[in-house]
MIDOSE-1310 file (N, C-alpha, C; in nm, 2 decimals, decimal comma, always signed):
residues 289
xxxx	-1,34/+0,55/+3,20/-1,26/+0,44/+3,12/-1,18/+0,38/+3,23; -1,12/+0,42/+3,32/-1,03/+0,32/+3,40/-1,12/+0,26/+3,48; -1,24/+0,28/+3,54/-1,32/+0,19/+3,63/-1,35/+0,10/+3,51; -1,37/+0,10/+3,40/-1,42/-0,02/+3,32/-1,31/-0,11/+3,31
xxxx	-1,18/-0,05/+3,29/-1,09/-0,17/+3,27/-1,07/-0,22/+3,41; -1,10/-0,13/+3,54/-1,07/-0,21/+3,66/-1,16/-0,33/+3,67; -1,32/-0,27/+3,61/-1,41/-0,40/+3,65/-1,39/-0,52/+3,56; -1,32/-0,49/+3,44/-1,28/-0,63/+3,37/-1,15/-0,71/+3,43
xxxx	-1,07/-0,63/+3,48/-0,95/-0,69/+3,57/-1,01/-0,77/+3,67; -1,11/-0,71/+3,74/-1,14/-0,77/+3,86/-1,26/-0,90/+3,80; -1,32/-0,86/+3,71/-1,40/-0,99/+3,67/-1,31/-1,09/+3,61; -1,19/-1,08/+3,56/-1,11/-1,18/+3,50/-1,03/-1,23/+3,60
xxxx	-1,02/-1,19/+3,74/-0,96/-1,25/+3,87/-1,08/-1,33/+3,94; -1,20/-1,28/+3,90/-1,28/-1,38/+3,99/-1,31/-1,47/+3,90; -1,30/-1,49/+3,78/-1,33/-1,60/+3,68/-1,21/-1,71/+3,72; -1,10/-1,67/+3,76/-0,97/-1,75/+3,78/-1,01/-1,81/+3,91
xxxx	-1,10/-1,75/+3,96/-1,10/-1,81/+4,14/-1,25/-1,92/+4,13; -1,33/-1,92/+4,03/-1,44/-1,98/+4,02/-1,41/-2,12/+4,01; -1,48/-2,26/+4,05/-1,45/-2,40/+4,02/-1,52/-2,40/+3,89; -1,48/-2,36/+3,79/-1,53/-2,38/+3,66/-1,54/-2,55/+3,63
xxxx	-1,65/-2,57/+3,57/-1,67/-2,73/+3,53/-1,63/-2,70/+3,36; -1,65/-2,83/+3,27/-1,64/-2,81/+3,14/-1,76/-2,75/+3,05; -1,76/-2,73/+2,97/-1,86/-2,66/+2,92/-2,00/-2,78/+2,91; -2,12/-2,71/+2,96/-2,23/-2,81/+2,98/-2,32/-2,80/+2,88
xxxx	-2,39/-2,90/+2,87/-2,52/-2,92/+2,75/-2,61/-2,82/+2,81; -2,61/-2,79/+2,91/-2,73/-2,72/+2,97/-2,71/-2,55/+2,94; -2,58/-2,51/+2,86/-2,55/-2,39/+2,83/-2,53/-2,37/+2,66; -2,64/-2,30/+2,61/-2,64/-2,36/+2,45/-2,55/-2,22/+2,42
xxxx	-2,45/-2,22/+2,38/-2,37/-2,09/+2,30/-2,34/-2,12/+2,18; -2,34/-2,02/+2,11/-2,32/-2,00/+1,95/-2,17/-2,05/+1,93; -2,13/-2,11/+1,83/-1,98/-2,16/+1,80/-1,92/-2,06/+1,77; -1,99/-1,94/+1,66/-1,94/-1,83/+1,61/-2,04/-1,75/+1,63
xxxx	-1,99/-1,60/+1,62/-2,08/-1,50/+1,61/-2,01/-1,38/+1,51; -2,08/-1,34/+1,41/-2,03/-1,23/+1,30/-2,02/-1,12/+1,40; -1,93/-1,04/+1,37/-1,90/-0,93/+1,43/-2,00/-0,80/+1,42; -2,05/-0,76/+1,51/-2,19/-0,69/+1,51/-2,30/-0,74/+1,49
xxxx	-2,32/-0,87/+1,48/-2,45/-0,95/+1,47/-2,51/-0,96/+1,60; -2,64/-0,97/+1,63/-2,73/-1,00/+1,73/-2,70/-1,16/+1,76; -2,72/-1,21/+1,88/-2,71/-1,34/+1,91/-2,77/-1,36/+2,03; -2,78/-1,49/+2,07/-2,86/-1,55/+2,19/-2,78/-1,66/+2,25
xxxx	-2,79/-1,65/+2,41/-2,71/-1,77/+2,47/-2,84/-1,84/+2,56; -2,88/-1,98/+2,55/-2,98/-2,07/+2,64/-2,92/-2,09/+2,74; -2,96/-2,09/+2,84/-2,93/-2,16/+2,97/-3,04/-2,25/+3,04; -2,99/-2,36/+3,12/-3,13/-2,42/+3,16/-3,14/-2,40/+3,32
xxxx	-3,23/-2,46/+3,40/-3,23/-2,48/+3,55/-3,34/-2,36/+3,57; -3,34/-2,33/+3,70/-3,43/-2,20/+3,74/-3,38/-2,11/+3,81; -3,43/-2,01/+3,85/-3,35/-1,92/+3,94/-3,28/-1,81/+3,87; -3,22/-1,72/+3,94/-3,12/-1,61/+3,90/-2,96/-1,66/+3,86
xxxx	-2,93/-1,58/+3,79/-2,78/-1,61/+3,76/-2,70/-1,49/+3,70; -2,59/-1,50/+3,69/-2,50/-1,37/+3,62/-2,43/-1,45/+3,52; -2,44/-1,39/+3,37/-2,35/-1,45/+3,28/-2,26/-1,33/+3,24; -2,13/-1,40/+3,22/-2,03/-1,30/+3,18/-1,97/-1,34/+3,04
xxxx	-1,93/-1,25/+2,93/-1,87/-1,27/+2,83/-1,76/-1,18/+2,82; -1,63/-1,23/+2,81/-1,52/-1,14/+2,81/-1,42/-1,21/+2,71; -1,35/-1,10/+2,62/-1,29/-1,13/+2,50/-1,20/-1,03/+2,49; -1,10/-1,02/+2,37/-1,02/-0,92/+2,35/-1,09/-0,78/+2,33
xxxx	-1,07/-0,70/+2,44/-1,10/-0,54/+2,43/-1,23/-0,53/+2,49; -1,33/-0,64/+2,52/-1,47/-0,65/+2,55/-1,51/-0,72/+2,68; -1,59/-0,68/+2,75/-1,64/-0,76/+2,83/-1,81/-0,72/+2,85; -1,91/-0,83/+2,88/-2,03/-0,79/+2,93/-2,09/-0,89/+3,03
xxxx	-2,17/-0,82/+3,14/-2,22/-0,89/+3,23/-2,37/-0,87/+3,22; -2,45/-0,95/+3,25/-2,58/-0,95/+3,23/-2,63/-1,04/+3,34; -2,72/-1,00/+3,41/-2,81/-1,08/+3,50/-2,94/-1,15/+3,41; -2,94/-1,28/+3,43/-3,02/-1,36/+3,35/-3,12/-1,44/+3,42
xxxx	-3,22/-1,49/+3,38/-3,32/-1,58/+3,43/-3,29/-1,72/+3,38; -3,25/-1,79/+3,46/-3,21/-1,94/+3,41/-3,30/-2,04/+3,37; -3,31/-2,08/+3,26/-3,37/-2,16/+3,15/-3,45/-2,10/+3,06; -3,41/-1,98/+3,04/-3,45/-1,88/+2,93/-3,35/-1,84/+2,84
xxxx	-3,37/-1,79/+2,73/-3,27/-1,74/+2,60/-3,27/-1,60/+2,65; -3,12/-1,56/+2,67/-3,06/-1,43/+2,67/-3,04/-1,40/+2,55; -3,09/-1,26/+2,52/-3,06/-1,21/+2,39/-2,95/-1,08/+2,39; -2,86/-1,07/+2,28/-2,77/-0,99/+2,26/-2,79/-0,91/+2,14
xxxx	-2,83/-0,77/+2,14/-2,86/-0,69/+2,04/-2,74/-0,67/+1,94; -2,78/-0,66/+1,84/-2,65/-0,62/+1,73/-2,59/-0,50/+1,76; -2,42/-0,52/+1,74/-2,35/-0,42/+1,79/-2,29/-0,47/+1,94; -2,33/-0,57/+2,00/-2,27/-0,61/+2,13/-2,16/-0,66/+2,13
xxxx	-2,10/-0,74/+2,04/-1,97/-0,80/+2,01/-1,93/-0,74/+1,91; -1,81/-0,68/+1,87/-1,77/-0,65/+1,77/-1,62/-0,66/+1,76; -1,53/-0,70/+1,84/-1,40/-0,71/+1,82/-1,38/-0,88/+1,79; -1,31/-0,90/+1,68/-1,28/-1,04/+1,63/-1,21/-1,09/+1,71
xxxx	-1,24/-1,23/+1,80/-1,15/-1,31/+1,85/-1,21/-1,40/+1,96; -1,14/-1,49/+2,05/-1,22/-1,55/+2,11/-1,23/-1,51/+2,24; -1,38/-1,57/+2,30/-1,46/-1,50/+2,41/-1,45/-1,60/+2,50; -1,45/-1,60/+2,64/-1,50/-1,67/+2,75/-1,64/-1,64/+2,78
xxxx	-1,70/-1,73/+2,82/-1,85/-1,73/+2,85/-1,84/-1,81/+2,99; -1,92/-1,75/+3,10/-1,93/-1,79/+3,21/-2,06/-1,77/+3,27; -2,14/-1,87/+3,33/-2,26/-1,85/+3,40/-2,25/-1,90/+3,52; -2,28/-1,80/+3,60/-2,25/-1,83/+3,78/-2,41/-1,82/+3,84
xxxx	-2,42/-1,91/+3,91/-2,56/-1,92/+4,00/-2,51/-1,97/+4,13; -2,63/-1,98/+4,21/-2,59/-2,00/+4,36/-2,53/-2,14/+4,40; -2,55/-2,25/+4,30/-2,54/-2,37/+4,32/-2,37/-2,40/+4,25; -2,35/-2,32/+4,17/-2,22/-2,33/+4,12/-2,20/-2,26/+3,99
xxxx	-2,14/-2,31/+3,86/-2,11/-2,24/+3,77/-2,11/-2,30/+3,61; -2,10/-2,26/+3,50/-2,11/-2,30/+3,39/-2,02/-2,24/+3,30; -1,94/-2,29/+3,20/-1,85/-2,22/+3,10/-1,85/-2,27/+2,99; -1,83/-2,19/+2,86/-1,79/-2,23/+2,77/-1,71/-2,11/+2,67
xxxx	-1,72/-2,13/+2,52/-1,65/-2,01/+2,47/-1,73/-1,99/+2,32; -1,68/-1,88/+2,27/-1,73/-1,84/+2,15/-1,63/-1,76/+2,09; -1,64/-1,77/+1,93/-1,54/-1,69/+1,85/-1,62/-1,58/+1,78; -1,60/-1,46/+1,78/-1,64/-1,35/+1,69/-1,55/-1,34/+1,60
xxxx	-1,61/-1,33/+1,47/-1,53/-1,35/+1,33/-1,58/-1,24/+1,24; -1,49/-1,17/+1,20/-1,49/-1,04/+1,11/-1,61/-1,04/+1,01; -1,70/-0,93/+0,98/-1,79/-0,93/+0,86/-1,74/-1,02/+0,75; -1,85/-1,02/+0,67/-1,80/-1,08/+0,57/-1,79/-0,99/+0,43
xxxx	-1,79/-0,86/+0,44/-1,79/-0,76/+0,37/-1,71/-0,70/+0,37; -1,59/-0,65/+0,30/-1,46/-0,52/+0,34/-1,56/-0,41/+0,33; -1,49/-0,32/+0,44/-1,54/-0,16/+0,47/-1,42/-0,07/+0,47; -1,31/-0,14/+0,46/-1,20/-0,03/+0,47/-1,09/-0,09/+0,40
xxxx	-1,00/-0,02/+0,34/-0,87/-0,07/+0,28/-0,76/+0,00/+0,32; -0,64/-0,04/+0,38/-0,54/+0,03/+0,41/-0,44/-0,01/+0,28; -0,43/+0,09/+0,20/-0,36/+0,09/+0,08/-0,20/+0,15/+0,09; -0,09/+0,06/+0,06/+0,04/+0,14/+0,11/+0,09/+0,14/-0,07
xxxx	+0,12/+0,24/-0,12/+0,20/+0,21/-0,26/+0,34/+0,26/-0,27; +0,43/+0,22/-0,31/+0,57/+0,30/-0,34/+0,66/+0,25/-0,44; +0,73/+0,35/-0,50/+0,76/+0,46/-0,44/+0,66/+0,56/-0,52; +0,65/+0,67/-0,45/+0,53/+0,78/-0,50/+0,60/+0,83/-0,63
xxxx	+0,72/+0,83/-0,65/+0,79/+0,89/-0,78/+0,90/+0,81/-0,84; +0,90/+0,77/-0,94/+1,01/+0,69/-1,01/+1,02/+0,71/-1,16; +1,11/+0,65/-1,23/+1,15/+0,67/-1,38/+1,03/+0,57/-1,46; +1,02/+0,65/-1,60/+0,91/+0,55/-1,68/+1,00/+0,40/-1,71
xxxx	+0,90/+0,31/-1,74/+0,98/+0,19/-1,83/+1,07/+0,08/-1,72; +1,01/+0,09/-1,58/+1,09/-0,03/-1,49/+1,00/-0,13/-1,47; +1,07/-0,25/-1,49/+1,00/-0,37/-1,46/+0,97/-0,39/-1,32; +0,83/-0,42/-1,28/+0,80/-0,45/-1,13/+0,87/-0,32/-1,04
xxxx	+0,85/-0,20/-1,10/+0,93/-0,09/-1,01/+0,83/-0,05/-0,91; +0,68/-0,07/-0,91/+0,59/-0,02/-0,84/+0,54/-0,13/-0,77; +0,53/-0,10/-0,61/+0,48/-0,21/-0,53/+0,34/-0,17/-0,48; +0,25/-0,24/-0,46/+0,12/-0,18/-0,39/+0,08/-0,31/-0,29
xxxx	+0,06/-0,28/-0,18/+0,00/-0,37/-0,07/-0,13/-0,32/+0,02; -0,21/-0,42/+0,03/-0,33/-0,37/+0,11/-0,38/-0,46/+0,22; -0,44/-0,40/+0,31/-0,49/-0,48/+0,42/-0,64/-0,44/+0,44; -0,72/-0,56/+0,44/-0,85/-0,55/+0,42/-0,94/-0,57/+0,57
xxxx	-1,01/-0,45/+0,60/-1,08/-0,46/+0,72/-1,23/-0,46/+0,70; -1,31/-0,50/+0,82/-1,46/-0,47/+0,83/-1,48/-0,33/+0,87; -1,63/-0,34/+0,89/-1,66/-0,19/+0,95/-1,63/-0,17/+1,10; -1,59/-0,28/+1,17/-1,54/-0,26/+1,31/-1,40/-0,27/+1,32
xxxx	-1,33/-0,24/+1,21/-1,17/-0,25/+1,21/-1,10/-0,39/+1,23; -1,19/-0,49/+1,22/-1,11/-0,62/+1,22/-1,02/-0,66/+1,11; -0,92/-0,71/+1,10/-0,85/-0,76/+0,99/-0,93/-0,89/+0,94; -0,96/-0,90/+0,80/-1,03/-1,00/+0,74/-0,95/-1,10/+0,71
xxxx	-0,93/-1,21/+0,77/-0,83/-1,31/+0,76/-0,87/-1,43/+0,67; -1,01/-1,43/+0,61/-1,03/-1,51/+0,52/-1,00/-1,46/+0,37; -0,95/-1,57/+0,28/-0,93/-1,50/+0,16/-1,02/-1,42/+0,08; -0,98/-1,30/+0,04/-1,09/-1,19/-0,05/-1,01/-1,15/-0,17
xxxx	-1,06/-1,14/-0,28/-1,01/-1,10/-0,41/-0,99/-0,95/-0,40; -0,90/-0,92/-0,42/-0,84/-0,78/-0,43/-0,79/-0,73/-0,59; -0,85/-0,62/-0,63/-0,79/-0,60/-0,78/-0,72/-0,47/-0,76; -0,59/-0,46/-0,84/-0,51/-0,37/-0,85/-0,51/-0,31/-0,98
xxxx	-0,54/-0,19/-1,01/-0,53/-0,12/-1,17/-0,43/+0,01/-1,15; -0,35/+0,00/-1,23/-0,24/+0,11/-1,25/-0,27/+0,16/-1,39; -0,33/+0,31/-1,41/-0,37/+0,36/-1,54/-0,30/+0,49/-1,55; -0,27/+0,52/-1,67/-0,19/+0,65/-1,69/-0,27/+0,75/-1,79
xxxx	-0,25/+0,90/-1,77/-0,32/+0,97/-1,83/-0,36/+0,93/-1,97; -0,27/+0,85/-2,04/-0,30/+0,79/-2,22/-0,39/+0,72/-2,21; -0,45/+0,64/-2,11/-0,54/+0,54/-2,09/-0,48/+0,38/-2,08; -0,36/+0,39/-2,10/-0,29/+0,23/-2,08/-0,32/+0,21/-1,93
xxxx	-0,33/+0,09/-1,92/-0,36/+0,03/-1,79/-0,29/-0,09/-1,77; -0,25/-0,12/-1,66/-0,22/-0,27/-1,61/-0,33/-0,31/-1,49; -0,37/-0,44/-1,49/-0,46/-0,49/-1,39/-0,42/-0,62/-1,33; -0,42/-0,63/-1,19/-0,40/-0,77/-1,13/-0,51/-0,80/-1,04
xxxx	-0,54/-0,91/-0,99/-0,62/-0,96/-0,90/-0,55/-1,05/-0,82; -0,57/-1,03/-0,68/-0,48/-1,12/-0,60/-0,60/-1,14/-0,46; -0,57/-1,28/-0,40/-0,66/-1,30/-0,31/-0,55/-1,26/-0,17; -0,62/-1,21/-0,07/-0,56/-1,18/+0,04/-0,52/-1,30/+0,12
xxxx	-0,42/-1,29/+0,18/-0,36/-1,40/+0,27/-0,32/-1,35/+0,42; -0,42/-1,41/+0,50/-0,38/-1,36/+0,63/-0,43/-1,19/+0,64; -0,52/-1,16/+0,57/-0,58/-1,03/+0,54/-0,49/-0,93/+0,45; -0,40/-0,96/+0,41/-0,33/-0,88/+0,31/-0,29/-0,93/+0,17
xxxx	-0,29/-0,84/+0,08/-0,25/-0,87/-0,04/-0,16/-0,79/-0,13; -0,09/-0,81/-0,21/+0,00/-0,73/-0,25/+0,06/-0,75/-0,42; +0,11/-0,70/-0,47/+0,13/-0,70/-0,65/+0,23/-0,61/-0,66; +0,30/-0,63/-0,78/+0,39/-0,53/-0,83/+0,36/-0,50/-0,97
xxxx	+0,40/-0,41/-1,03/+0,34/-0,32/-1,13/+0,46/-0,27/-1,23; +0,47/-0,27/-1,34/+0,55/-0,20/-1,42/+0,54/-0,05/-1,43; +0,63/+0,03/-1,44/+0,61/+0,17/-1,44/+0,60/+0,19/-1,61; +0,49/+0,28/-1,63/+0,45/+0,29/-1,77/+0,56/+0,37/-1,86
xxxx	+0,53/+0,40/-2,00/+0,62/+0,44/-2,09/+0,62/+0,58/-2,10; +0,52/+0,64/-2,03/+0,51/+0,79/-2,07/+0,51/+0,84/-1,92; +0,56/+0,96/-1,93/+0,60/+1,04/-1,80/+0,45/+1,09/-1,74; +0,45/+1,12/-1,62/+0,32/+1,19/-1,58/+0,24/+1,11/-1,46
xxxx	+0,13/+1,16/-1,42/+0,07/+1,10/-1,27/+0,00/+0,98/-1,30; +0,04/+0,85/-1,27/-0,05/+0,75/-1,32/-0,13/+0,74/-1,18; -0,26/+0,67/-1,17/-0,36/+0,65/-1,08/-0,33/+0,53/-1,04; -0,33/+0,47/-0,92/-0,29/+0,33/-0,87/-0,44/+0,30/-0,76
xxxx	-0,52/+0,24/-0,83/-0,62/+0,20/-0,72/-0,63/+0,06/-0,69; -0,67/+0,01/-0,57/-0,70/-0,12/-0,50/-0,82/-0,09/-0,47; -0,90/-0,23/-0,51/-1,06/-0,23/-0,51/-1,07/-0,38/-0,42; -1,17/-0,39/-0,33/-1,23/-0,51/-0,27/-1,37/-0,51/-0,26
xxxx	-1,45/-0,57/-0,33/-1,62/-0,55/-0,32/-1,64/-0,41/-0,38; -1,70/-0,34/-0,31/-1,76/-0,17/-0,35/-1,64/-0,09/-0,29; -1,53/-0,17/-0,21/-1,44/-0,06/-0,12/-1,32/-0,01/-0,24; -1,27/+0,11/-0,23/-1,15/+0,12/-0,31/-1,07/+0,22/-0,27
xxxx	-0,94/+0,25/-0,28/-0,86/+0,33/-0,23/-0,74/+0,36/-0,34; -0,73/+0,51/-0,37/-0,65/+0,53/-0,48/-0,52/+0,57/-0,42; -0,39/+0,57/-0,51/-0,28/+0,65/-0,47/-0,23/+0,72/-0,62; -0,14/+0,81/-0,62/-0,11/+0,87/-0,73/+0,05/+0,86/-0,73
xxxx	+0,07/+0,80/-0,85/+0,24/+0,77/-0,86/+0,28/+0,83/-0,98; +0,39/+0,96/-0,95/+0,46/+1,02/-1,04/+0,59/+0,93/-1,11; +0,54/+0,95/-1,25/+0,64/+0,91/-1,31/+0,72/+0,99/-1,40; +0,87/+0,99/-1,42/+0,93/+1,10/-1,46/+1,02/+1,03/-1,56
xxxx	+1,07/+1,10/-1,68/+1,14/+1,06/-1,76/+1,27/+0,99/-1,72; +1,32/+0,88/-1,78/+1,46/+0,80/-1,75/+1,56/+0,89/-1,82; +1,68/+0,82/-1,80/+1,81/+0,87/-1,85/+1,80/+0,91/-2,01; +1,87/+1,00/-2,06/+1,89/+1,02/-2,19/+1,95/+0,87/-2,25
xxxx	+1,87/+0,87/-2,37/+1,89/+0,73/-2,45/+1,96/+0,76/-2,57; +1,97/+0,84/-2,61/+2,07/+0,91/-2,75/+2,09/+1,05/-2,76; +2,19/+1,10/-2,78/+2,22/+1,22/-2,82/+2,26/+1,27/-2,97; +2,23/+1,37/-3,01/+2,27/+1,40/-3,12/+2,31/+1,55/-3,13
xxxx	+2,43/+1,59/-3,18/+2,46/+1,75/-3,17/+2,50/+1,79/-3,33; +2,46/+1,94/-3,34/+2,51/+1,98/-3,47/+2,61/+2,07/-3,44; +2,71/+2,13/-3,50/+2,78/+2,22/-3,50/+2,77/+2,35/-3,64; +2,81/+2,47/-3,59/+2,81/+2,57/-3,70/+2,93/+2,67/-3,67
xxxx	+2,99/+2,75/-3,75/+3,09/+2,82/-3,72/+3,01/+2,96/-3,66; +3,09/+3,04/-3,57/+3,06/+3,14/-3,50/+3,18/+3,25/-3,51; +3,24/+3,29/-3,58/+3,36/+3,34/-3,60/+3,46/+3,28/-3,54; +3,53/+3,29/-3,44/+3,64/+3,23/-3,38/+3,61/+3,08/-3,31
xxxx	+3,49/+3,08/-3,33/+3,44/+2,97/-3,21/+3,34/+2,91/-3,33; +3,33/+2,77/-3,25/+3,23/+2,66/-3,33/+3,10/+2,67/-3,22; +2,98/+2,68/-3,30/+2,87/+2,67/-3,18/+2,81/+2,55/-3,21; +2,79/+2,46/-3,06/+2,76/+2,34/-3,06/+2,59/+2,32/-2,99
xxxx	+2,52/+2,27/-3,05/+2,38/+2,26/-3,00/+2,31/+2,11/-3,00; +2,25/+2,06/-2,90/+2,20/+1,91/-2,93/+2,03/+1,91/-2,96; +2,04/+1,84/-3,05/+1,88/+1,82/-3,05/+1,80/+1,80/-2,92; +1,67/+1,78/-2,95/+1,60/+1,81/-2,80/+1,65/+1,63/-2,76
xxxx	+1,69/+1,62/-2,62/+1,70/+1,51/-2,56/+1,61/+1,45/-2,47; +1,59/+1,31/-2,54/+1,49/+1,24/-2,47/+1,52/+1,13/-2,43; +1,45/+1,02/-2,35/+1,49/+0,91/-2,30/+1,46/+0,80/-2,39; +1,45/+0,67/-2,36/+1,44/+0,56/-2,45/+1,28/+0,54/-2,51
xxxx	+1,19/+0,62/-2,43/+1,06/+0,60/-2,45/+1,01/+0,72/-2,51; +1,09/+0,81/-2,53/+1,03/+0,92/-2,62/+1,01/+1,04/-2,54; +1,03/+1,04/-2,40/+0,98/+1,14/-2,32/+1,10/+1,24/-2,30; +1,08/+1,38/-2,30/+1,15/+1,49/-2,28/+1,24/+1,50/-2,12
xxxx	+1,37/+1,46/-2,16/+1,45/+1,44/-2,05/+1,44/+1,62/-1,97; +1,42/+1,60/-1,84/+1,40/+1,72/-1,78/+1,50/+1,85/-1,77; +1,49/+1,95/-1,78/+1,57/+2,06/-1,78/+1,67/+2,04/-1,67; +1,79/+2,09/-1,69/+1,89/+2,07/-1,56/+2,00/+1,96/-1,58
xxxx	+1,92/+1,87/-1,67/+2,02/+1,73/-1,68/+2,13/+1,78/-1,75; +2,26/+1,73/-1,71/+2,39/+1,80/-1,76/+2,44/+1,72/-1,88; +2,46/+1,78/-1,97/+2,52/+1,72/-2,08/+2,66/+1,78/-2,11; +2,78/+1,69/-2,13/+2,91/+1,73/-2,12/+2,98/+1,74/-2,27
xxxx	+3,03/+1,86/-2,32/+3,10/+1,83/-2,47/+3,25/+1,85/-2,43; +3,30/+1,75/-2,51/+3,48/+1,76/-2,51/+3,53/+1,79/-2,62; +3,63/+1,85/-2,64/+3,69/+1,93/-2,78/+3,83/+1,86/-2,74; +3,89/+1,78/-2,82/+4,02/+1,74/-2,83/+4,09/+1,78/-2,96
xxxx	+4,20/+1,86/-2,93/+4,32/+1,90/-3,07/+4,42/+1,89/-3,00; +4,53/+1,87/-3,09/+4,68/+1,89/-3,05/+4,73/+1,83/-2,92; +4,65/+1,72/-2,89/+4,71/+1,67/-2,76/+4,66/+1,70/-2,64; +4,59/+1,83/-2,69/+4,49/+1,86/-2,56/+4,36/+1,84/-2,53
xxxx	+4,28/+1,89/-2,45/+4,15/+1,87/-2,46/+4,05/+1,99/-2,34; +3,96/+2,00/-2,41/+3,87/+2,08/-2,33/+3,75/+2,03/-2,30; +3,68/+2,03/-2,16/+3,53/+1,97/-2,14/+3,47/+2,09/-2,07; +3,34/+2,10/-2,12/+3,27/+2,20/-2,05/+3,10/+2,12/-2,04
xxxx	+3,05/+2,10/-1,88/+2,91/+2,07/-1,87/+2,84/+2,17/-1,87; +2,71/+2,16/-1,96/+2,59/+2,23/-1,97/+2,48/+2,17/-1,93; +2,39/+2,27/-1,86/+2,26/+2,18/-1,81/+2,18/+2,21/-1,93; +2,09/+2,12/-1,94/+1,95/+2,13/-2,07/+1,88/+2,26/-2,01
xxxx	+1,83/+2,32/-2,11/+1,75/+2,46/-2,10/+1,66/+2,42/-2,24; +1,54/+2,43/-2,19/+1,41/+2,37/-2,30/+1,45/+2,26/-2,36; +1,51/+2,18/-2,29/+1,52/+2,05/-2,38/+1,64/+2,04/-2,46; +1,72/+2,13/-2,47/+1,84/+2,13/-2,52/+1,97/+2,18/-2,45
xxxx	+2,10/+2,15/-2,51/+2,20/+2,18/-2,45/+2,29/+2,26/-2,56; +2,36/+2,37/-2,54/+2,42/+2,46/-2,63/+2,53/+2,52/-2,56; +2,65/+2,55/-2,65/+2,76/+2,61/-2,60/+2,86/+2,64/-2,70; +2,94/+2,75/-2,72/+3,05/+2,79/-2,81/+3,16/+2,76/-2,74
xxxx	+3,26/+2,70/-2,84/+3,39/+2,65/-2,79/+3,47/+2,68/-2,90; +3,63/+2,71/-2,86/+3,72/+2,76/-2,97/+3,71/+2,66/-3,08; +3,73/+2,72/-3,22/+3,70/+2,66/-3,32/+3,88/+2,64/-3,37; +3,91/+2,50/-3,30/+4,04/+2,45/-3,35/+4,02/+2,35/-3,47
xxxx	+4,11/+2,40/-3,60/+4,09/+2,29/-3,71/+4,14/+2,16/-3,67; +4,08/+2,05/-3,68/+4,12/+1,93/-3,69/+4,09/+1,89/-3,56; +4,00/+1,98/-3,47/+3,95/+1,91/-3,33/+3,84/+1,79/-3,34; +3,85/+1,72/-3,27/+3,74/+1,62/-3,23/+3,63/+1,64/-3,13
xxxx	+3,53/+1,66/-3,15/+3,43/+1,70/-3,06/+3,32/+1,58/-3,03; +3,31/+1,57/-2,91/+3,22/+1,47/-2,87/+3,11/+1,52/-2,77; +3,00/+1,46/-2,73/+2,90/+1,49/-2,64/+2,85/+1,36/-2,58; +2,83/+1,39/-2,46/+2,77/+1,28/-2,36/+2,68/+1,32/-2,25
xxxx	+2,61/+1,25/-2,20/+2,51/+1,26/-2,10/+2,51/+1,14/-2,00; +2,59/+1,14/-1,88/+2,60/+1,00/-1,79/+2,66/+0,90/-1,88; +2,60/+0,82/-1,90/+2,68/+0,68/-1,94/+2,66/+0,71/-2,12; +2,57/+0,79/-2,14/+2,54/+0,80/-2,32/+2,61/+0,88/-2,38
xxxx	+2,68/+0,82/-2,48/+2,73/+0,89/-2,56/+2,68/+0,96/-2,70; +2,71/+1,07/-2,74/+2,66/+1,10/-2,87/+2,73/+1,09/-2,98; +2,71/+1,16/-3,10/+2,76/+1,17/-3,21/+2,90/+1,24/-3,21; +3,00/+1,20/-3,29/+3,11/+1,29/-3,28/+3,15/+1,36/-3,40
xxxx	+3,19/+1,48/-3,40/+3,23/+1,59/-3,49/+3,38/+1,61/-3,53; +3,43/+1,60/-3,63/+3,55/+1,64/-3,68/+3,54/+1,79/-3,74; +3,60/+1,88/-3,66/+3,60/+2,02/-3,70/+3,70/+2,07/-3,79; +3,69/+2,09/-3,91/+3,78/+2,11/-4,05/+3,79/+2,26/-4,08
x	+3,73/+2,35/-4,03/+3,71/+2,47/-4,07/+3,81/+2,57/-3,98
C-alpha cells in the first residue's frame, strides 16, 4: 500500500514537470463517467504512449497504442470527483480531465434519529437525518427523494417525503400519543434503514384521591395516575400529600406503586388535605370526622 502511494506521489510530481498543453482535439475524453462504469479514451497519432488518470484516491497508468481506443473495464474508476488525464509520448504530451459522478441509484443510507427515547405528544420532538450513498460509498449530491415514516404499535403513522440537498435530507416528527416502541424508517428507492424510538408517558395530567377512615388515621389513595393522553404514569413517580390543620402542615412524598399512591395520615378534624405531582394539583378534601 505504501509503495502504491509513493507511485501516486511520484506520478503527480512527474505531471507537474511535464510541458502540458491545453486539451487537444486528438485526445477523446468523456466529460463524465458514472462511478464503476466502463469507459474509453481515444488518442490520435501513431507509436507508443503512456496514459495516466489521476484523481481522488485513485490513479491508473496504462501503456497505449496511439491512434487507437483504450478501454477501461467496469470498476476501474469508482471514487467520485475530478480526474486529470495525461497522455505522454516521445514528442510531447496532451492533457485533459474528466469527472466521475456517483451512480444514479442509492445503495446505502446513513440514518440518524434522535432522541432514542422521549415523552409522548411532543410536537416536532423527533428528528431524522439521512445521508444517501451509492454502491461505492460516494455521497449522492443530486436531489433524490427520501421518505420518512414513523409508526406506532397501534398502527398510527406519520409520513414525510423530502428531497436531498447536497446528499442529505432531514425532517421532524411529532411523538405519538401512546407509549411504546415506535418504528422510524427512512427509505430511498429500494433501500431503507430503520430505528426504534421509545416513547414514554408524559407528566401526570390530572390527579384524584379518595379518603376513608382507618381508626385514628385517614387512609388516602389516588386513582390510577395518567398523563394527558391516557397513558399510565410509570411507577416511582412522586406524589405529594399535604395535610393542613390548626395552623400546622404535614407533607409526605409517596412513589407510585402499580399506578397509584397511598398513605395513612393522622385524622385531624377540620384538616384540609391536598395532593399534587410536579406542577399538577389534584382535588382537595376537608376531613370532618
